[in-house]
C-alpha positions as CSV (number, residue, x, y, z in Angstrom):
1,X,0.0,-0.3,0.0
2,X,1.4,3.7,-0.7
3,X,2.2,6.2,2.2
4,X,-1.0,8.5,2.7
5,X,-0.9,11.7,4.7
6,X,-3.1,15.0,5.0
7,X,-4.5,16.2,1.4
8,X,-4.2,13.1,-0.4
9,X,-6.8,11.4,-2.2
10,X,-7.1,7.8,-3.1
11,X,-9.0,4.3,-2.7
12,X,-5.9,3.4,0.0
13,X,-7.2,6.8,1.8
14,X,-10.6,4.8,1.6
15,X,-9.4,1.9,2.8
16,X,-7.3,3.3,6.1
17,X,-10.6,5.5,6.6
18,X,-12.6,1.9,7.2
19,X,-9.9,0.6,9.1
20,X,-9.8,3.6,12.0
21,X,-13.5,3.9,11.5
22,X,-13.8,8.0,10.3
23,X,-15.7,8.5,7.3
24,X,-15.0,6.9,4.0
25,X,-14.6,10.3,1.8
26,X,-11.4,8.8,0.0
27,X,-9.7,12.2,1.4
28,X,-7.3,12.4,4.2
29,X,-8.8,15.4,6.1
30,X,-7.6,16.6,9.1
31,X,-10.3,14.4,11.3
32,X,-8.3,11.3,9.4
33,X,-5.2,12.6,10.4
34,X,-6.5,13.2,14.2
35,X,-7.8,9.8,14.1
36,X,-4.9,8.1,12.3
37,X,-2.1,9.8,15.3
38,X,-4.9,7.8,17.6
39,X,-4.9,5.1,16.4
40,X,-0.7,4.9,16.2
41,X,-0.3,6.0,19.2
42,X,-2.7,3.3,20.9
43,X,-0.3,0.9,18.9
44,X,3.1,1.8,20.0
45,X,3.3,3.5,16.7
46,X,5.3,7.1,16.1
47,X,2.1,8.9,16.5
48,X,2.8,11.3,13.1
49,X,-0.5,10.8,11.3
50,X,1.2,9.8,8.1
51,X,0.4,6.2,7.0
52,X,4.1,4.6,5.7
53,X,4.7,0.8,5.9
54,X,5.0,0.6,9.4
55,X,1.2,1.4,9.8
56,X,-0.1,-0.6,7.3
57,X,2.0,-4.0,8.3
58,X,0.5,-3.2,12.1
59,X,-2.9,-3.2,10.3
60,X,-2.5,-6.1,8.7
61,X,-1.2,-4.7,5.0
62,X,1.8,-5.9,4.8
63,X,4.1,-4.3,1.9
64,X,6.2,-6.9,-0.7
65,X,8.3,-4.6,-2.4
66,X,11.4,-6.2,-0.2
67,X,10.3,-10.0,-0.6
68,X,14.0,-10.6,-2.2
69,X,15.2,-9.9,1.1
70,X,14.8,-12.7,3.8
71,X,14.6,-12.1,7.6
72,X,17.8,-13.3,7.9
73,X,19.4,-10.5,6.3
74,X,18.5,-7.5,9.0
75,X,20.2,-9.2,12.7
76,X,23.2,-10.4,10.1
77,X,23.4,-7.0,9.2
78,X,23.4,-5.5,12.8
79,X,25.9,-7.8,13.5
80,X,28.4,-6.6,10.9
81,X,27.5,-3.3,11.5
82,X,28.2,-3.8,15.3
83,X,31.9,-5.4,14.0
84,X,32.9,-2.3,12.1
85,X,32.0,0.3,14.1
86,X,29.1,1.7,11.7
87,X,25.5,1.8,12.2
88,X,22.8,-0.7,10.4
89,X,20.9,2.0,9.2
90,X,24.0,4.0,7.9
91,X,25.1,0.6,6.2
92,X,21.6,0.5,4.7
93,X,21.4,3.8,3.3
94,X,24.7,3.7,1.2
95,X,24.1,-0.2,-0.1
96,X,20.3,1.4,-1.0
97,X,22.0,4.2,-2.6
98,X,23.6,2.0,-4.7
99,X,21.7,-0.4,-5.4
100,X,18.2,0.2,-3.8
101,X,19.6,-3.1,-1.7
102,X,19.2,-5.4,-4.7
103,X,21.3,-8.5,-4.5
104,X,21.3,-8.3,-8.4
105,X,21.8,-5.0,-8.9
106,X,23.9,-4.8,-12.5
107,X,25.4,-1.3,-14.0
108,X,26.5,-2.8,-17.4
109,X,27.3,0.7,-18.5
110,X,28.6,2.1,-21.4
111,X,26.3,0.2,-24.1
112,X,28.8,1.4,-26.8
113,X,31.8,-1.0,-25.4
114,X,31.5,-5.1,-25.4
115,X,30.0,-6.5,-22.6
116,X,33.3,-7.2,-21.4
117,X,34.8,-3.8,-20.9
118,X,31.7,-2.3,-19.5
119,X,31.5,-1.5,-15.8
120,X,29.7,-4.4,-14.7
121,X,29.1,-3.2,-11.1
122,X,27.3,-5.6,-9.0
123,X,25.6,-6.5,-6.0
124,X,24.5,-4.5,-2.6
125,X,27.8,-1.5,-3.1
126,X,27.7,-2.3,-6.7
127,X,31.2,-4.1,-6.5
128,X,33.5,-3.5,-9.5
129,X,34.7,-7.1,-11.3
130,X,38.3,-6.2,-9.8
131,X,37.1,-5.4,-6.4
132,X,35.8,-9.2,-6.1
133,X,38.6,-10.9,-7.4
134,X,40.8,-8.5,-5.0
135,X,38.3,-9.8,-2.4
136,X,38.9,-13.7,-3.2
137,X,35.5,-14.0,-5.3
138,X,37.2,-15.6,-8.5
139,X,33.6,-17.0,-10.0
140,X,32.6,-13.7,-11.9
141,X,30.7,-10.9,-11.6
142,X,27.9,-12.5,-13.1
143,X,27.7,-15.3,-10.3
144,X,27.9,-13.3,-7.7
145,X,24.6,-11.5,-8.5
146,X,23.1,-14.8,-8.1
147,X,23.4,-14.6,-4.3
148,X,21.0,-13.6,-1.8
149,X,21.5,-10.4,-0.3
150,X,22.0,-12.3,3.0
151,X,24.9,-14.2,1.4
152,X,26.4,-10.7,-0.1
153,X,26.6,-9.4,3.2
154,X,29.6,-11.4,3.8
155,X,31.6,-9.5,1.3
156,X,30.4,-6.1,1.9
157,X,31.8,-7.0,5.4
158,X,34.8,-7.8,4.0
159,X,35.3,-5.1,2.1
160,X,34.9,-2.8,4.9
161,X,37.0,-4.2,7.5
162,X,40.4,-2.2,6.7
163,X,38.4,1.1,7.2
164,X,37.1,0.0,10.5
165,X,37.5,3.1,12.9
166,X,36.3,5.3,10.1
167,X,32.6,4.1,9.4
168,X,30.4,6.0,12.2
169,X,28.7,7.8,9.9
170,X,27.1,7.8,6.2
171,X,30.4,9.9,5.1
172,X,32.5,7.5,6.4
173,X,30.8,4.6,4.4
174,X,30.6,6.1,1.1
175,X,33.8,7.5,1.0
176,X,35.1,3.6,2.2
177,X,33.0,3.1,-1.4
178,X,33.8,5.9,-3.5
179,X,38.2,6.9,-2.6
180,X,39.2,5.0,0.5
181,X,42.6,6.3,-0.2
182,X,41.2,9.7,1.8
183,X,39.0,7.8,4.4
184,X,41.0,9.6,6.9
185,X,39.0,12.7,6.2
186,X,35.9,11.0,6.2
187,X,34.9,13.3,9.2
188,X,34.9,16.8,7.6
189,X,31.5,17.3,5.0
190,X,33.5,20.2,3.7
191,X,36.9,17.8,2.5
192,X,37.3,18.2,-1.3
193,X,37.5,14.4,-2.7
194,X,37.8,15.3,-6.4
195,X,37.8,18.1,-8.1
196,X,37.3,19.0,-12.3
197,X,40.6,21.4,-11.9
198,X,41.9,20.2,-8.7
199,X,42.3,17.2,-7.0
200,X,41.9,13.5,-8.3
201,X,39.9,15.0,-11.5
202,X,40.0,11.6,-13.5
203,X,37.4,10.5,-10.6
204,X,35.3,14.1,-11.4
205,X,33.6,13.4,-14.4
206,X,32.0,10.3,-14.6
207,X,30.4,11.4,-11.0
208,X,29.9,14.8,-11.5
209,X,26.1,14.3,-10.4
210,X,27.1,14.6,-7.1
211,X,28.5,18.4,-7.4
212,X,24.9,19.0,-5.6
213,X,26.3,22.9,-5.8
214,X,27.9,22.7,-9.2
215,X,31.4,24.4,-8.2
216,X,33.2,21.5,-10.2
217,X,34.0,19.6,-6.6
218,X,32.6,17.0,-4.6
219,X,32.6,17.2,-1.3
220,X,32.2,14.4,1.5
221,X,29.4,16.3,2.6
222,X,27.7,15.9,-1.3
223,X,28.4,12.5,-0.6
224,X,26.1,12.3,2.0
225,X,23.6,14.5,0.6
226,X,23.2,12.2,-2.2
227,X,22.3,9.3,0.0
228,X,19.7,11.2,1.8
229,X,18.1,11.9,-1.7
230,X,18.2,8.5,-2.5
231,X,17.0,7.0,0.2
232,X,13.1,7.5,-0.2
233,X,9.8,5.4,-1.2
234,X,8.2,2.5,-0.2
235,X,11.0,0.1,-0.9
236,X,13.4,2.1,1.6
237,X,11.0,2.7,4.0
238,X,9.7,-1.2,4.3
239,X,13.4,-1.9,5.0
240,X,13.5,0.3,7.5
241,X,10.5,-0.8,9.2
242,X,12.0,-4.5,8.9
243,X,15.4,-3.5,10.5
244,X,14.0,-2.4,13.9
245,X,11.6,-5.3,13.8
246,X,12.0,-7.9,16.7
247,X,13.9,-10.8,15.5
248,X,12.7,-14.3,15.6
249,X,15.1,-17.0,17.0
250,X,14.7,-18.8,13.7
251,X,16.1,-16.2,11.6
252,X,19.4,-15.5,13.4
253,X,22.1,-16.0,11.2
254,X,25.9,-18.1,12.0
255,X,28.3,-15.0,11.6
256,X,31.7,-15.3,10.2
257,X,34.8,-14.9,12.1
258,X,36.3,-11.8,11.7
259,X,39.4,-11.6,8.6
260,X,43.2,-12.3,10.4
261,X,44.6,-11.5,7.4
262,X,44.5,-8.1,5.1
263,X,42.5,-8.4,1.8
264,X,44.9,-9.7,-1.3
265,X,45.3,-6.7,-3.9
266,X,44.9,-8.1,-7.4
267,X,47.3,-8.2,-10.3
268,X,47.5,-4.5,-12.3
269,X,47.6,-7.0,-15.4
270,X,43.7,-7.1,-15.6
271,X,43.2,-2.9,-15.3
272,X,42.6,-1.4,-18.4
273,X,45.1,1.3,-18.8
274,X,43.9,5.4,-18.5
275,X,45.9,6.4,-21.9
276,X,44.3,3.7,-23.9
277,X,41.4,5.4,-25.4
278,X,39.1,2.3,-25.5
279,X,39.9,1.8,-21.6
280,X,37.2,1.0,-19.4
281,X,35.7,4.3,-18.5
282,X,35.1,3.0,-14.6
283,X,38.4,1.8,-13.8
284,X,40.0,5.1,-13.0
285,X,43.5,4.6,-12.8
286,X,45.6,7.5,-12.1
287,X,48.6,7.5,-14.7
288,X,51.3,7.1,-11.8
289,X,54.3,4.9,-11.7
290,X,55.0,1.8,-9.0
291,X,50.8,1.5,-8.7
292,X,49.1,-0.8,-6.9
293,X,45.1,-1.6,-7.7
294,X,42.7,-2.4,-5.1
295,X,39.0,-1.8,-5.2
296,X,38.6,-1.0,-9.0
297,X,41.1,1.3,-9.6
298,X,44.4,1.7,-8.9
299,X,46.9,4.2,-7.0
300,X,50.4,5.2,-6.0
301,X,51.2,3.6,-3.2
302,X,53.5,6.4,-1.6
303,X,51.0,9.4,-2.1
304,X,48.0,7.2,-1.0
305,X,49.4,4.9,2.0
306,X,48.6,2.0,-0.5
307,X,45.0,2.5,0.5
308,X,42.8,1.9,-2.4
309,X,40.7,3.7,-5.0
310,X,37.3,3.0,-6.3
311,X,34.9,5.0,-8.3
312,X,31.3,6.0,-7.4
313,X,29.4,4.8,-9.7
314,X,26.2,6.5,-11.0
């Protein structure tokens, strides 16, 4: 059922009015709002007068927009977030901004390139093929998309573990996903991550949509704003509702032990070079000597402390 509130007119409003026992006009008027707040308060809900997924669910209308996410996803996410020093809601927000929390999400642009040279970003945080190899997944990006959301969480955990201590915010999580070499600056919303005519210019063009104020720079704060813009709608609201539901004992997952060794870097030979005009536009390889490759890109070890650089795929 759609979210309804004051001023709306629809069949959903008519149905809701029948549930709370007010005049069934189909128009969400002030009387309907007052009755809704009383109904919510009596059932331990936030009495805001807005009938969203949580209120509909308590009334017996279960939204099916997240049927692809099993019940064990949410307790496993909370355990992973705890181990990473992150908040489960923040991790959900970043995953939703990247993929709508869909394990089969696939960005195969640009279509002008052969399939094997497209971005092929896959899964919950849009892993690049080189990223998956670096994490130890060798079955290919198509097979990765066949994993369930719960199964992919283990790989999300593996990706973020090197950045523990910096993941306490949406900004920290997204910088780790976008340009992890700059993770130490994730707490500064004004820090410039990339600029068209400045720092890391190769990362600006493909991600210009995140430049909210059009000043030809992308800051940590603008990444956070992008997440906030993307997290809305029935699926997001339903995901949040399910995150806060009490767990049933039969849905608690087995949680793998933390990794005891660093994630291996992959061979630079698989990365297209930037001086090749047909090179993969999503593998933003810095044209510097003695490079090492990590989560979807390469960086100079002395300039970037051997951290990994990965572009944000829009």
